[in-house]
RODO-2510 file (C-alpha; in nm, 4 decimals, decimal comma):
residues 506
     n   res          X          Y          Z
     1     x     8,4066     7,8469    11,7946
     2     x     8,4511     7,8670    12,1718
     3     x     8,6222     8,2024    12,2085
     4     x     8,6702     8,5377    12,0379
     5     x     9,0201     8,4439    11,9189
     6     x     8,8835     8,1208    11,7680
     7     x     8,6376     8,3316    11,5674
     8     x     8,9322     8,5103    11,4077
     9     x     9,1109     8,1809    11,3388
    10     x     8,7947     8,0380    11,1803
    11     x     8,7666     8,3181    10,9261
    12     x     9,1448     8,3308    10,8732
    13     x     9,1247     7,9738    10,7437
    14     x     8,8360     8,0529    10,5068
    15     x     8,8843     8,4163    10,4008
    16     x     9,2471     8,4908    10,4897
    17     x     9,2784     8,8092    10,2847
    18     x     8,9551     8,9685    10,4076
    19     x     9,0042     9,2837    10,6150
    20     x     8,9338     9,2451    10,9844
    21     x     9,0353     9,5741    11,1470
    22     x     9,1918     9,9061    11,0493
    23     x     9,2822    10,2149    11,2509
    24     x     9,4361    10,5471    11,1466
    25     x     9,7824    10,3983    11,0886
    26     x     9,7594    10,0247    11,0198
    27     x     9,5269     9,7431    10,9276
    28     x     9,5106     9,3660    10,9531
    29     x     9,3416     9,0947    10,7504
    30     x     9,2023     8,7897    10,9269
    31     x     9,5142     8,5899    10,8429
    32     x     9,7409     8,8683    10,9647
    33     x     9,5466     8,9155    11,2876
    34     x     9,5418     8,5410    11,3521
    35     x     9,9206     8,5304    11,3352
    36     x     9,9739     8,8555    11,5205
    37     x     9,7520     8,7658    11,8154
    38     x     9,9335     8,4336    11,8544
    39     x    10,2697     8,6115    11,8615
    40     x    10,1311     8,8740    12,0990
    41     x    10,0246     8,5843    12,3227
    42     x    10,3912     8,4771    12,3324
    43     x    10,4781     8,8355    12,4321
    44     x    10,2244     8,8180    12,7163
    45     x    10,3645     8,4820    12,8293
    46     x    10,7142     8,6313    12,8377
    47     x    10,5736     8,8873    13,0835
    48     x    10,4470     8,6117    13,3134
    49     x    10,0910     8,5725    13,1875
    50     x     9,9447     8,2233    13,2178
    51     x     9,6001     8,0722    13,1584
    52     x     9,3670     8,2344    13,4101
    53     x     9,5937     8,5357    13,4693
    54     x     9,4237     8,8739    13,4621
    55     x     9,5703     9,1285    13,2209
    56     x     9,4704     9,4936    13,2592
    57     x     9,4838     9,7059    12,9434
    58     x     9,5077    10,0858    12,9402
    59     x     9,4993    10,2191    12,5846
    60     x     9,2997    10,4058    12,3254
    61     x     9,1391    10,2234    12,0339
    62     x     9,3915    10,0697    11,7945
    63     x     9,4652     9,7533    11,6027
    64     x     9,7376     9,6851    11,8596
    65     x     9,4847     9,6983    12,1440
    66     x     9,2548     9,4582    11,9588
    67     x     9,5531     9,2293    11,9058
    68     x     9,6350     9,2348    12,2794
    69     x     9,2740     9,1688    12,3812
    70     x     9,2546     8,8741    12,1421
    71     x     9,5916     8,7444    12,2678
    72     x     9,4424     8,7187    12,6170
    73     x     9,1677     8,4921    12,4799
    74     x     9,4232     8,2882    12,2843
    75     x     9,6283     8,2309    12,5988
    76     x     9,3287     8,1525    12,8209
    77     x     9,3931     8,4692    13,0206
    78     x     9,1336     8,7241    13,1352
    79     x     9,1359     9,0691    12,9737
    80     x     9,0513     9,3672    13,1952
    81     x     8,9969     9,6769    12,9740
    82     x     9,0433     9,9986    13,1733
    83     x     8,8935    10,3423    13,1293
    84     x     9,1825    10,5688    13,0303
    85     x     8,9805    10,8756    13,1304
    86     x     9,0120    10,7936    13,4993
    87     x     9,2600    10,9227    13,7529
    88     x     9,5534    10,7149    13,8786
    89     x     9,3698    10,6330    14,2044
    90     x     9,0655    10,5144    14,0123
    91     x     9,2767    10,2971    13,7829
    92     x     9,4608    10,1450    14,0776
    93     x     9,1425     9,9907    14,2171
    94     x     9,0426     9,7586    13,9274
    95     x     9,4071     9,6654    13,8697
    96     x     9,4413     9,5591    14,2330
    97     x     9,0925     9,4160    14,2778
    98     x     9,1187     9,1985    13,9675
    99     x     9,4594     9,0730    14,0770
   100     x     9,6029     9,1632    13,7380
   101     x     9,9469     9,0149    13,6824
   102     x    10,0285     9,2557    13,4014
   103     x     9,9258     9,6083    13,3071
   104     x     9,9535     9,6612    12,9310
   105     x     9,9738    10,0319    12,8602
   106     x    10,0165    10,2636    12,5626
   107     x    10,3145    10,5017    12,5782
   108     x    10,0688    10,7912    12,6245
   109     x     9,9512    10,6479    12,9570
   110     x    10,2820    10,5159    13,0896
   111     x    10,3106    10,7863    13,3588
   112     x     9,9464    10,7418    13,4590
   113     x    10,0067    10,3688    13,4930
   114     x    10,3216    10,4285    13,6989
   115     x    10,1251    10,6453    13,9414
   116     x     9,8452    10,3872    13,9595
   117     x    10,0729    10,0999    14,0648
   118     x    10,3363    10,2957    14,2621
   119     x    10,4112    10,1832    14,6165
   120     x    10,1727     9,8862    14,5997
   121     x    10,3062     9,5604    14,7450
   122     x    10,1080     9,3634    14,4858
   123     x    10,1959     9,5840    14,1893
   124     x    10,1695     9,4077    13,8523
   125     x    10,4320     9,4209    13,5843
   126     x    10,3922     9,6969    13,3260
   127     x    10,4392     9,6326    12,9542
   128     x    10,4258     9,9039    12,6884
   129     x    10,1887     9,8339    12,3996
   130     x    10,3145     9,9311    12,0545
   131     x    10,2204     9,8151    11,7035
   132     x    10,3690     9,4786    11,6106
   133     x    10,6298     9,6224    11,3726
   134     x    10,7574     9,8599    11,6434
   135     x    10,7422     9,6237    11,9403
   136     x    10,9268     9,3330    11,7814
   137     x    10,6421     9,0888    11,8418
   138     x    10,6384     9,0134    11,4678
   139     x    10,9666     8,8275    11,5231
   140     x    10,8312     8,6046    11,8023
   141     x    10,7147     8,2481    11,7573
   142     x    10,3339     8,2120    11,7760
   143     x    10,1936     8,0629    12,0961
   144     x     9,9726     7,7584    12,0707
   145     x     9,6089     7,8287    12,1602
   146     x     9,5012     7,7241    12,5084
   147     x     9,1861     7,5157    12,5183
   148     x     8,9130     7,7005    12,7046
   149     x     8,5689     7,6050    12,8273
   150     x     8,2403     7,7858    12,7658
   151     x     8,2076     7,8841    13,1303
   152     x     8,5643     8,0073    13,1737
   153     x     8,5853     8,3774    13,2544
   154     x     8,7533     8,5538    12,9626
   155     x     8,6964     8,9204    13,0475
   156     x     8,6253     9,1436    13,3458
   157     x     8,4501     9,4728    13,2740
   158     x     8,4476     9,7231    13,5602
   159     x     8,1289     9,9233    13,5828
   160     x     8,0153    10,1738    13,8435
   161     x     7,7206    10,0706    14,0568
   162     x     7,5463    10,2142    14,3585
   163     x     7,8448    10,1614    14,5854
   164     x     8,1546    10,3759    14,6168
   165     x     8,3681    10,1246    14,4290
   166     x     8,3230     9,9879    14,0751
   167     x     8,2356     9,6222    14,0378
   168     x     8,4031     9,3813    13,8008
   169     x     8,1550     9,1946    13,5824
   170     x     8,2936     8,8484    13,5040
   171     x     8,1997     8,7527    13,1477
   172     x     8,2502     8,4036    13,0098
   173     x     8,3179     8,2659    12,6646
   174     x     7,9584     8,1446    12,6539
   175     x     7,8249     8,4919    12,7371
   176     x     8,0137     8,6478    12,4476
   177     x     7,9378     8,3750    12,1944
   178     x     7,5636     8,3741    12,2712
   179     x     7,5616     8,7527    12,2527
   180     x     7,7192     8,7357    11,9062
   181     x     7,4630     8,4796    11,7878
   182     x     7,1753     8,6947    11,9132
   183     x     7,2971     9,0254    11,7729
   184     x     7,4073     8,8864    11,4364
   185     x     7,0528     8,7594    11,3890
   186     x     6,8728     9,0659    11,5273
   187     x     7,0816     9,3134    11,3258
   188     x     7,1186     9,0975    11,0141
   189     x     7,4988     9,1067    11,0261
   190     x     7,7157     8,9194    10,7760
   191     x     8,0696     8,9119    10,6365
   192     x     7,9711     9,1948    10,4028
   193     x     7,9277     9,4389    10,6914
   194     x     8,1809     9,7087    10,7762
   195     x     8,1358     9,8570    11,1241
   196     x     8,2663    10,1785    11,2739
   197     x     8,4034    10,1610    11,6289
   198     x     8,3563    10,5178    11,7512
   199     x     8,3317    10,4485    12,1241
   200     x     8,6152    10,3375    12,3547
   201     x     8,6860     9,9659    12,3766
   202     x     8,6712     9,9743    12,7563
   203     x     8,2942    10,0188    12,7072
   204     x     8,1146     9,6909    12,6482
   205     x     7,8933     9,8302    12,3713
   206     x     8,1867     9,9556    12,1627
   207     x     8,3788     9,6341    12,2236
   208     x     8,1041     9,3787    12,1758
   209     x     7,8246     9,5348    11,9709
   210     x     8,0637     9,6225    11,6885
   211     x     8,4023     9,4513    11,7230
   212     x     8,3314     9,1005    11,8520
   213     x     8,0240     9,0768    11,6311
   214     x     8,2448     9,1517    11,3305
   215     x     8,4761     8,8653    11,4231
   216     x     8,1795     8,6311    11,4617
   217     x     8,0362     8,6980    11,1138
   218     x     8,3681     8,7604    10,9373
   219     x     8,3062     9,1298    10,8809
   220     x     8,5399     9,4253    10,9233
   221     x     8,5697     9,7347    11,1421
   222     x     8,7263    10,0784    11,1300
   223     x     8,8636    10,1889    11,4670
   224     x     8,8644    10,5540    11,5663
   225     x     9,1276    10,6325    11,8262
   226     x     8,8808    10,8563    12,0061
   227     x     8,5356    10,9923    11,9417
   228     x     8,5235    11,2914    11,7107
   229     x     8,1886    11,3888    11,5584
   230     x     8,3398    11,5196    11,2350
   231     x     8,5450    11,2029    11,1847
   232     x     8,2414    10,9862    11,2569
   233     x     8,0362    11,1809    11,0052
   234     x     8,3154    11,1529    10,7489
   235     x     8,3309    10,7743    10,7838
   236     x     7,9535    10,7347    10,7796
   237     x     7,9457    10,9334    10,4578
   238     x     8,2525    10,8113    10,2681
   239     x     8,3911    10,4873    10,4152
   240     x     8,1220    10,2341    10,3279
   241     x     8,0217    10,1925    10,6922
   242     x     7,7132     9,9728    10,7256
   243     x     7,6605    10,0007    11,1010
   244     x     7,7771    10,1851    11,4111
   245     x     7,7041    10,1942    11,7838
   246     x     7,6683    10,5405    11,9342
   247     x     7,5494    10,6552    12,2753
   248     x     7,2864    10,9334    12,2571
   249     x     7,5394    11,1986    12,3632
   250     x     7,7597    11,0953    12,0702
   251     x     7,4658    11,0951    11,8309
   252     x     7,3773    11,4506    11,9314
   253     x     7,7247    11,5703    11,8409
   254     x     7,7142    11,3917    11,5049
   255     x     7,3762    11,5513    11,4312
   256     x     7,5128    11,8933    11,5286
   257     x     7,8039    11,8462    11,2878
   258     x     7,5653    11,7382    11,0103
   259     x     7,3391    12,0391    11,0721
   260     x     7,6390    12,2728    11,0657
   261     x     7,7466    12,1341    10,7291
   262     x     7,3926    12,1085    10,5931
   263     x     7,4210    11,7323    10,5407
   264     x     7,1489    11,4737    10,4935
   265     x     7,2897    11,1227    10,4472
   266     x     7,0394    10,9421    10,2237
   267     x     7,3048    10,6745    10,1681
   268     x     7,4305    10,6586    10,5255
   269     x     7,4717    10,3382    10,7281
   270     x     7,1860    10,0920    10,7132
   271     x     7,1999    10,0461    11,0926
   272     x     7,2713    10,2730    11,3874
   273     x     7,2584    10,1011    11,7266
   274     x     7,1758    10,3119    12,0295
   275     x     7,2105    10,2397    12,3981
   276     x     7,4076    10,3128    12,7104
   277     x     7,1320    10,5476    12,8247
   278     x     6,7716    10,6200    12,7214
   279     x     6,7218    10,7747    12,3783
   280     x     6,4646    11,0580    12,3871
   281     x     6,1927    11,0458    12,1229
   282     x     6,2926    11,3903    11,9951
   283     x     6,6441    11,2627    11,9309
   284     x     6,5116    10,9657    11,7344
   285     x     6,3126    11,2090    11,5204
   286     x     6,6259    11,4143    11,4508
   287     x     6,8173    11,0994    11,3572
   288     x     6,5485    11,0142    11,1023
   289     x     6,5834    11,3604    10,9480
   290     x     6,9609    11,3375    10,8941
   291     x     6,9726    10,9599    10,8284
   292     x     6,6360    10,8965    10,6584
   293     x     6,7214    10,5457    10,5370
   294     x     6,9035    10,4283    10,8489
   295     x     6,7442    10,1907    11,0985
   296     x     6,8008    10,3346    11,4448
   297     x     6,7832    10,0256    11,6659
   298     x     6,6966    10,1277    12,0192
   299     x     6,8293     9,8515    12,2475
   300     x     6,8426     9,7723    12,6163
   301     x     7,0948     9,5673    12,8079
   302     x     7,3648     9,5906    13,0689
   303     x     7,7257     9,4886    13,1123
   304     x     7,6002     9,2209    13,3532
   305     x     7,3843     9,0711    13,0766
   306     x     7,6368     9,1080    12,7914
   307     x     7,4261     9,3873    12,6331
   308     x     7,1421     9,3717    12,3833
   309     x     6,8589     9,1957    12,5688
   310     x     6,5858     9,3845    12,3836
   311     x     6,5819     9,5395    12,0372
   312     x     6,3205     9,7727    11,8878
   313     x     6,2335     9,6445    11,5378
   314     x     6,2602     9,8925    11,2538
   315     x     5,8869     9,8599    11,1849
   316     x     5,8098     9,9878    11,5346
   317     x     6,0388    10,2924    11,5412
   318     x     5,7534    10,5316    11,4612
   319     x     5,4834    10,3288    11,6385
   320     x     5,6579    10,2796    11,9745
   321     x     5,9497    10,5263    11,9690
   322     x     5,9732    10,5305    12,3506
   323     x     6,0143    10,1521    12,3717
   324     x     6,3461     9,9677    12,3889
   325     x     6,1904     9,6781    12,2018
   326     x     6,1165     9,3101    12,2242
   327     x     6,3197     9,0525    12,4150
   328     x     6,5729     8,8622    12,2048
   329     x     6,5371     8,4837    12,1928
   330     x     6,8450     8,4273    12,4110
   331     x     6,7204     8,6419    12,7010
   332     x     6,4380     8,6412    12,9500
   333     x     6,2936     8,9745    13,0616
   334     x     6,0528     9,0066    13,3530
   335     x     5,9113     9,3022    13,5442
   336     x     5,8861     9,2313    13,9164
   337     x     5,7077     9,3868    14,2121
   338     x     5,8949     9,4591    14,5409
   339     x     5,8352     9,0981    14,6521
   340     x     5,9900     8,9581    14,3353
   341     x     5,6631     8,8538    14,1695
   342     x     5,5929     8,9220    13,8004
   343     x     5,3512     9,2084    13,7433
   344     x     5,0789     9,2385    13,4822
   345     x     5,1365     9,4130    13,1472
   346     x     5,1379     9,7895    13,1851
   347     x     5,2321     9,7774    13,5537
   348     x     5,5627     9,9282    13,6516
   349     x     5,8224     9,7365    13,8480
   350     x     6,1859     9,6408    13,8507
   351     x     6,3229     9,5000    13,5254
   352     x     6,4955     9,1634    13,5705
   353     x     6,6898     8,9703    13,3059
   354     x     6,8035     8,6100    13,2722
   355     x     6,9402     8,3681    13,0143
   356     x     7,2770     8,2386    12,8891
   357     x     7,4095     8,5920    12,8316
   358     x     7,3910     8,6602    13,2061
   359     x     7,7400     8,7004    13,3499
   360     x     7,8866     8,4804    13,6227
   361     x     7,8511     8,7706    13,8622
   362     x     8,0770     9,0278    14,0220
   363     x     8,4436     8,9339    14,0462
   364     x     8,5414     8,8393    14,4027
   365     x     8,2146     8,9751    14,5400
   366     x     7,9733     8,6878    14,6115
   367     x     7,7593     8,9029    14,8403
   368     x     7,6979     9,1628    14,5689
   369     x     7,6340     8,8867    14,3164
   370     x     7,3753     8,7220    14,5424
   371     x     7,2085     9,0563    14,6155
   372     x     7,1724     9,1249    14,2431
   373     x     6,9938     8,7956    14,1667
   374     x     6,6421     8,6668    14,2185
   375     x     6,5502     8,3160    14,1084
   376     x     6,8130     8,3161    13,8350
   377     x     6,7335     8,6678    13,7135
   378     x     6,9547     8,9742    13,7368
   379     x     6,7882     9,2665    13,9114
   380     x     6,8778     9,5622    13,6933
   381     x     6,7711     9,8395    13,9298
   382     x     6,5773     9,9933    13,6402
   383     x     6,2062    10,0660    13,6552
   384     x     5,9912     9,9762    13,3577
   385     x     5,6932     9,7889    13,2218
   386     x     5,6004     9,5477    12,9437
   387     x     5,3002     9,6283    12,7272
   388     x     5,0441     9,3729    12,6084
   389     x     5,2610     9,2745    12,3120
   390     x     5,5814     9,2318    12,5107
   391     x     5,7508     9,5638    12,4278
   392     x     5,9656     9,6931    12,7113
   393     x     5,9561    10,0550    12,8272
   394     x     6,2139    10,1927    13,0734
   395     x     6,0629    10,4602    13,2980
   396     x     6,3299    10,5297    13,5585
   397     x     6,6015    10,3858    13,7810
   398     x     6,5963    10,2463    14,1284
   399     x     6,9761    10,2571    14,1404
   400     x     7,1450    10,5780    14,2463
   401     x     7,3528    10,6079    13,9315
   402     x     7,4005    10,8999    13,6944
   403     x     7,4485    10,8148    13,3256
   404     x     7,6595    11,0837    13,1612
   405     x     7,7697    11,0397    12,8023
   406     x     7,6831    10,6701    12,8209
   407     x     7,9086    10,6135    13,1249
   408     x     7,7843    10,5247    13,4731
   409     x     7,8745    10,7537    13,7620
   410     x     7,8023    10,6179    14,1097
   411     x     7,6718    10,9071    14,3188
   412     x     7,8144    10,7444    14,6329
   413     x     8,1651    10,7477    14,4862
   414     x     8,1503    11,1208    14,4134
   415     x     8,0025    11,1911    14,7568
   416     x     8,2859    10,9979    14,9199
   417     x     8,5390    11,2280    14,7545
   418     x     8,3461    11,5467    14,8328
   419     x     8,3370    11,4831    15,2066
   420     x     8,7144    11,4344    15,2181
   421     x     8,7511    11,8071    15,1496
   422     x     8,8245    11,9830    15,4801
   423     x     8,5538    12,2452    15,4251
   424     x     8,2723    11,9973    15,3488
   425     x     8,0521    11,8608    15,6259
   426     x     7,7987    11,6737    15,4123
   427     x     7,7388    11,6132    15,0454
   428     x     7,4823    11,4557    14,8168
   429     x     7,5023    11,4104    14,4408
   430     x     7,2148    11,3769    14,1944
   431     x     7,1812    11,3823    13,8186
   432     x     7,0493    11,6755    13,6215
   433     x     6,9190    11,6338    13,2643
   434     x     7,1617    11,7803    13,0126
   435     x     7,1017    11,8231    12,6379
   436     x     7,4581    11,7235    12,5506
   437     x     7,5540    11,4542    12,8026
   438     x     7,2133    11,3096    12,8861
   439     x     7,2816    11,3724    13,2546
   440     x     7,5475    11,5526    13,4558
   441     x     7,6334    11,5310    13,8241
   442     x     7,5254    11,8137    14,0543
   443     x     7,6676    11,8288    14,4063
   444     x     7,4748    11,9655    14,7030
   445     x     7,7176    12,0574    14,9762
   446     x     7,6880    12,1593    15,3413
   447     x     7,9965    12,3581    15,4433
   448     x     8,1740    12,3366    15,7751
   449     x     8,1289    12,6594    15,9641
   450     x     8,4888    12,6781    16,0745
   451     x     8,6484    12,6371    15,7309
   452     x     8,5852    12,8692    15,4327
   453     x     8,4613    12,6857    15,1233
   454     x     8,5692    12,7993    14,7769
   455     x     8,3882    12,6254    14,4909
   456     x     8,6939    12,6440    14,2639
   457     x     8,9024    12,4697    14,5293
   458     x     8,6362    12,2016    14,5756
   459     x     8,6195    12,1469    14,1999
   460     x     8,9963    12,1021    14,1816
   461     x     8,9791    11,8585    14,4738
   462     x     8,7299    11,6456    14,2797
   463     x     8,9111    11,6614    13,9473
   464     x     9,2325    11,5431    14,1061
   465     x     9,0648    11,2393    14,2615
   466     x     8,7861    11,1590    14,0194
   467     x     8,8927    11,2827    13,6772
   468     x     8,6796    11,5056    13,4536
   469     x     8,4052    11,2523    13,3783
   470     x     8,2844    11,2111    13,7360
   471     x     8,3551    11,5616    13,8643
   472     x     8,0278    11,7499    13,9310
   473     x     7,9364    12,0097    13,6719
   474     x     7,7624    12,2253    13,9315
   475     x     7,7921    12,2859    14,3071
   476     x     7,5104    12,4149    14,5266
   477     x     7,5567    12,5156    14,8897
   478     x     7,2817    12,4349    15,1396
   479     x     7,2548    12,5000    15,5125
   480     x     7,1487    12,1362    15,5549
   481     x     7,0514    11,8406    15,3398
   482     x     6,6847    11,7360    15,3296
   483     x     6,6252    11,4117    15,5170
   484     x     6,3617    11,1394    15,5221
   485     x     6,1856    11,0400    15,8407
   486     x     6,4519    10,7782    15,9116
   487     x     6,7405    11,0184    15,8493
   488     x     6,8384    10,9266    15,4931
   489     x     6,9247    11,2004    15,2468
   490     x     6,6059    11,2859    15,0569
   491     x     6,7386    11,2934    14,7018
   492     x     6,3955    11,3350    14,5486
   493     x     6,3764    11,6721    14,7222
   494     x     6,7136    11,7695    14,5808
   495     x     6,5939    11,6828    14,2317
   496     x     6,2853    11,8947    14,2955
   497     x     6,5129    12,1866    14,3859
   498     x     6,6942    12,1475    14,0559
   499     x     6,3669    12,1277    13,8667
   500     x     6,2312    12,4448    14,0282
   501     x     6,5529    12,6322    13,9579
   502     x     6,5468    12,5219    13,5929
   503     x     6,1847    12,6336    13,5488
   504     x     6,2630    12,9694    13,7127
   505     x     6,5351    13,0373    13,4546
   506     x     6,3176    12,9668    13,1514
***
């Protein structure tokens, strides 16, 4: 099996009637999905997609979206899943930067897509994604599979970094296959497993930790159109779900729903996979109370490394609850000092990762790719240490990124929008711990003396350009921003201000 679509074909030939994926309105066996993705590939080809073409996809979770993603693999094209929570301006960037030939969009987002590609000389075609029975693709002839190589790029995942623009992580067929091999072994996955996809498929963890792994082992998944704690709890209780990936912010909401209903799921899923942001020890303890027989697998990995580079074994959950685990066999994890040399156990440094799961780099950005590598390792920007037995602990971040609800928010991107407001002279954005979201963005703003600044107006300015996810949750006015000796904004001081204010309100 060289690609995700070949995984589906493999199991279609051996277990054709086994369920592969189901959403709220339709389902597909392996045989049905194998035929549908081939016909959807014909549909893509009719819209000008060729091997190597980039195809952007803007849709909520559905069997139809899975079908379209698989069709890209079948045709040798490159899928570019997009975050449907973003504004039109934010969507326009990855569509243009990736050079997408086609934008596949659900009817719900047709107007958003139109705004994103309007008045662009290089605008892609737009095709509306509907279920096979409604779109007519079930009447098309199936396309023959295009032979692909292990190092061919098959997907570009855009993730915010420390710059003002997101970067496209170029993942290959090899990256995804090796990831599946590693996680199937680490999590003990088989064709008997039934996963719940509760996160959006534009997020690599929701897409790969649950969905592509299912295709690799011949298992099945239930797709939720969007995250809803009550629906998640319902499926974990009644739908025979064996495993699920949830970011800590999602887990908190599920636990709140369980507490409200007085539920303890003794027969819940055998496996709950965490990640996307650090999981506090107190949250792990609460998980064990509501799901006493569930293994909460704390993991660490990045989009750039195809996720899942370390996994905390079940036996260590109570012994090392703050650890993200041991390195999987397919990855290399090192902790480096500022000169790039490995440090001794227990010494903090920058976490660096290598191995066959490491992506090709950032799409059309060789400078950023080179800057992120050191002797074949990816520099994560995270601070951590390895103990004497090889367990990894993450202690902080070198990168100026806020993780809110499992999604990365580049502080520089938010700052760039803030200073375009006519009443703002300077701005700096930092993260503030939040019990629900993990972190939220807080903006420190210096107002122009000549223009009145209204916080409500500034908030609307941000929401229009950034969308709700990245818009700061709090605004603080300062006469000037604290600076370092060389004139850089002193963000540590801003975080200290937040900490003092929080302590004063206790």
